[in-house]
C-alpha positions as CSV (number, residue, x, y, z in Angstrom):
1,X,-91.5,-153.9,120.2
2,X,-94.8,-154.0,118.4
3,X,-93.8,-157.2,116.6
4,X,-92.9,-158.9,119.9
5,X,-96.3,-158.0,121.4
6,X,-98.0,-159.4,118.3
7,X,-96.0,-162.6,118.5
8,X,-97.0,-162.9,122.2
9,X,-100.6,-162.2,121.4
10,X,-100.6,-164.7,118.5
11,X,-99.0,-167.3,120.8
12,X,-101.7,-166.7,123.5
13,X,-104.4,-166.9,120.9
14,X,-103.1,-170.2,119.4
15,X,-102.5,-171.7,122.8
16,X,-106.1,-170.8,123.8
17,X,-104.7,-168.7,126.8
18,X,-106.9,-165.7,126.1
19,X,-110.1,-164.9,127.9
20,X,-113.2,-164.6,125.7
21,X,-113.2,-160.8,125.3
22,X,-109.5,-160.7,124.4
23,X,-110.0,-163.6,121.9
24,X,-112.9,-161.8,120.2
25,X,-110.9,-158.6,120.0
26,X,-107.9,-160.4,118.6
27,X,-110.1,-162.2,116.0
28,X,-111.6,-158.8,115.0
29,X,-108.0,-157.4,114.6
30,X,-107.2,-160.3,112.2
31,X,-110.3,-159.3,110.1
32,X,-109.1,-155.7,109.9
33,X,-105.4,-156.3,109.5
34,X,-104.6,-158.8,106.7
35,X,-100.9,-158.8,107.8
36,X,-101.8,-160.0,111.3
37,X,-104.0,-162.7,109.7
38,X,-101.0,-163.9,107.6
39,X,-98.8,-163.8,110.7
40,X,-101.2,-166.0,112.6
41,X,-101.3,-168.5,109.7
42,X,-97.5,-168.6,109.5
43,X,-97.2,-169.1,113.3
44,X,-99.7,-171.9,113.1
45,X,-97.6,-173.6,110.4
46,X,-94.4,-173.1,112.5
47,X,-96.0,-174.8,115.5
48,X,-97.2,-177.7,113.3
49,X,-93.6,-178.1,111.9
50,X,-92.2,-178.0,115.4
51,X,-94.7,-180.6,116.6
52,X,-93.9,-182.8,113.6
53,X,-90.2,-182.5,114.2
54,X,-90.6,-183.5,117.8
55,X,-92.7,-186.5,116.9
56,X,-90.0,-187.6,114.4
57,X,-87.3,-187.2,116.9
58,X,-89.3,-189.3,119.5
59,X,-90.0,-191.9,116.8
60,X,-86.4,-192.1,115.8
61,X,-85.3,-192.4,119.4
62,X,-87.8,-195.2,120.0
63,X,-86.6,-197.0,116.9
64,X,-83.0,-196.7,118.1
65,X,-83.9,-198.0,121.5
66,X,-85.8,-200.9,120.0
67,X,-82.9,-201.9,117.8
68,X,-80.6,-202.0,120.8
């Protein structure tokens, strides 16, 4: 369950849902734990890909509607 907790913490961190003390503690953990730092970077990339995919889907749908 540790990995699920880390994923949840990373999500809260990236979504800016942490209070300041929790955010500072999390950032300190990323300095100490290189694996956690890598996981944060990977999750950031995943979120970027998901956002890009959503934009493409919306753009394609808009183009389809425009053609009709």
